[in-house]
Steps between C-alpha positions, in 0.01 A plus 500: 500500500806559718723369771461717807746570781438287805411676824737385778456471873504843659261649243170590674298379198568140603308550823237747380129430457420368156197624308227254398458472122142583399522513120682321224665747263813559297684610814431167671599303192827698469576446872452124462734486199760708686474268802551192281788656302673610821436167677639298209805727461590481870438194484234415754186287539280787614481876532257743660427853383654670806830336404507722191372805688130471418272479802215301344380152600645322196754218485618228264624147560679291238668186629639440148691832515391591147534155344129413485244776433221275628666499844449874552257588780376858530376599844283810527369576849598157636372369830610174662180313581649195666826330585597148587807326631844648535825510306833649596723580206762757410350818367636821361365820349598718206458806728741358756781372275749235609309419819324165534366321804281204579146628540192312620212530253182305443542179299175581323301816438182607331509856368216705358628752242396667180687461174599780259136533389385508864335160475509363853606139552647278767851360461619198697869452548728263684873486550692772317180647354349535850822669612501742205130586535550567875820701444347729233178548694712593803672771292157650420432508876832673578665184640846378402623141530733606782191594702405131495819401685495461879716597793876532471499393133273791413714749695825375346355506148375859537847604629660329202263685263566835664880449484480411131280801427728736700802377300314575180482132403178584320 
């Protein structure tokens, strides 16, 4: 469909409530295509609807970044059912450009989500997939990766983001 503009930190839509999806229609299908087109163009491994200014509980994950259509995961109304272990890796976000920090995430997750046809299924992920599923579900809950940092690192990262935004870096 089209590549959308990315919503950047400072836009209230990133922190707003996101509407549950209750029906599969042309609007949902178009949103999913726009999310994928925008994610692949960025490039990124995942994108949530609020990141393109749409406050609906829809996200996509594609660890292949457009190279393998079978790798695309559509998440409609996702809920993390369980987590296991811990991993600490560098993480960034398309809505907070040029900022990356080591974030603690679960090493494994089980997510319940619907697909584009609203068929509900459970998705198990480990490693990078667990990180991406957690990150995109966080977006749909109004949480950014920086919120997962602790203490002084969190404070310093928020200050860095605010300085960049004030300078018009994005």
